[in-house]
C-alpha positions in Angstrom: -84.7 24.2 86.8 -87.6 22.1 85.6 -86.1 18.9 87.1 -85.3 20.7 90.4 -88.9 21.8 90.7 -90.1 18.3 90.1 -87.8 17.0 92.8 -89.1 19.5 95.3 -92.7 18.7 94.5 -92.1 15.0 94.7 -90.2 15.5 98.0 -93.1 17.5 99.5 -95.5 14.7 98.5 -93.3 12.0 100.1 -93.0 14.0 103.3 -96.8 14.5 103.4 -97.3 10.8 102.9 -94.8 9.8 105.5 -96.4 12.0 108.1 -99.9 11.0 107.3 -99.1 7.4 107.9 -97.8 8.3 111.3 -100.6 10.7 112.1 -102.3 8.7 114.8 -99.4 9.3 117.2 -99.2 13.0 116.4 -101.4 16.1 116.9 -102.8 17.5 113.6 -104.1 21.0 112.9 -105.8 22.6 109.9 -105.5 26.3 109.3 -107.0 28.7 106.8 -105.1 32.0 106.1 -105.3 35.2 104.2 -102.2 37.0 103.0 -101.7 40.6 101.9 -98.3 41.9 100.7 -96.1 44.3 99.0 -94.2 43.0 95.9 -90.5 43.4 95.5 -90.9 43.8 91.8 -91.8 47.2 90.3 -94.3 45.7 87.8 -96.7 44.8 90.6 -98.4 47.0 93.3 -100.2 44.5 95.6 -100.3 40.8 96.5 -103.3 38.9 97.9 -103.6 35.3 98.7 -105.5 32.5 100.5 -104.1 29.2 101.8 -104.9 26.0 103.7 -102.2 24.6 106.0 -102.2 21.1 107.3 -99.8 20.8 110.2 -98.3 17.7 111.8 -96.9 18.3 115.3 -93.8 16.3 115.9 -93.7 17.6 119.5 -94.9 20.8 121.2 -92.1 22.9 119.7 -91.7 21.4 116.2 -94.3 21.0 113.5 -94.2 20.0 109.8 -96.6 22.2 107.8 -97.9 21.3 104.3 -99.4 24.4 102.7 -101.4 25.0 99.4 -103.3 28.0 98.2 -103.6 30.7 95.6 -101.6 33.9 95.3 -102.1 36.8 92.9 -99.8 39.6 92.1 -101.7 42.6 90.9 -99.9 44.5 88.2 -99.4 48.2 87.9 -100.9 50.1 84.9 -98.3 51.5 82.5 -98.3 54.1 79.8 -97.9 53.4 76.1 -97.8 56.8 74.4 -100.9 58.7 75.7 -102.8 55.5 76.6 -102.8 53.7 79.9 -102.6 49.9 79.7 -103.4 47.4 82.4 -100.4 45.3 83.2 -100.8 41.6 83.3 -101.4 40.1 86.8 -99.6 37.0 87.8 -101.3 34.2 89.7 -99.9 31.0 91.0 -100.7 28.0 93.2 -98.0 27.5 95.8 -97.6 24.0 97.3 -95.0 24.0 100.1 -93.7 21.8 102.9 -91.6 23.1 105.8 -90.6 23.2 109.4 -92.2 25.4 112.1 -90.4 25.8 115.4 -92.0 27.4 118.5 -89.4 29.2 120.8 -91.2 28.0 124.0 -92.4 24.6 124.9 -96.1 25.4 125.1 -96.8 25.0 121.4 -98.0 28.6 121.1 -96.3 32.0 121.1 -93.4 33.1 118.9 -92.3 30.8 116.1 -90.0 30.6 113.1 -91.1 28.9 109.8 -89.3 27.9 106.7 -91.1 26.4 103.7 -90.0 25.2 100.2 -92.0 23.9 97.3 -93.4 24.6 93.8 -95.5 27.4 92.4 -97.8 26.4 89.6 -98.5 29.4 87.4 -102.1 30.0 86.4 -101.5 32.5 83.6 -101.5 31.2 80.0 -98.0 30.0 79.3 -96.8 30.1 82.9 -94.4 27.5 84.1 -93.8 25.8 87.4 -91.5 27.8 89.7 -89.4 27.0 92.8 -91.0 28.7 95.9 -89.3 29.5 99.2 -90.9 31.3 102.2 -89.2 32.1 105.5 -91.5 33.6 108.2 -91.8 34.6 111.8 -95.1 34.9 113.7 -97.1 34.5 116.8 -99.7 31.8 117.4 -102.3 32.1 120.2 -103.6 29.1 121.9 -107.2 30.0 120.7 -106.2 29.2 117.1 -105.3 32.7 115.8 -102.0 33.1 114.0 -100.3 36.2 112.8 -97.2 36.0 110.7 -94.8 38.1 108.7 -93.2 36.4 105.7 -91.2 36.8 102.6 -92.2 34.6 99.7 -89.9 34.3 96.7 -90.1 32.3 93.5 -87.9 31.8 90.5 -89.8 32.5 87.4 -88.9 32.7 83.7 -85.1 32.9 84.4 -85.6 35.6 87.1 -87.1 35.9 90.5 -90.0 37.8 92.0 -91.3 37.9 95.6 -93.2 39.8 98.2 -93.2 40.7 101.9 -96.5 39.8 103.4 -98.7 39.6 106.5 -100.6 36.4 107.0 -103.6 36.2 109.3 -104.9 32.7 109.9 -107.2 30.6 112.1 -106.3 27.0 113.0 -108.1 24.2 114.7 -107.2 20.8 116.0 -108.3 17.8 114.0 
């Protein structure tokens, strides 16, 4: 899995470099988002995150987003005998690249998004994980963006994930 994660991270960097060299012919956007979610794993009770998304518009309907940020899964407390113990939170830095497709030709409205990348664990002893994130959302022409997504990552031989709501604001560069 380590090699596969390195391949994904390298691929994301190559795609970002390719599109940045062709950026003069394309529209570019920068967005800042907040995510709140519900984890799919019983060990956690809430997910919060922030991200920055750099988006290259190939045309009005298709964009290539490159996203990086910080996500934290807040652990539930658990009982050991008569004592309540704080569970360990899990934080990671997702770095993803993907494709965003608008279902109308205005460059706003309903869209579908798929992203792949790497999640760099911030906890002591955490490793790099493979991250995938499908989403649907609605982008207004004034820059507001509201999306619903699932983000999953393979971690320590297993997988964890969450369903989240992302609220963002984007502006043209």
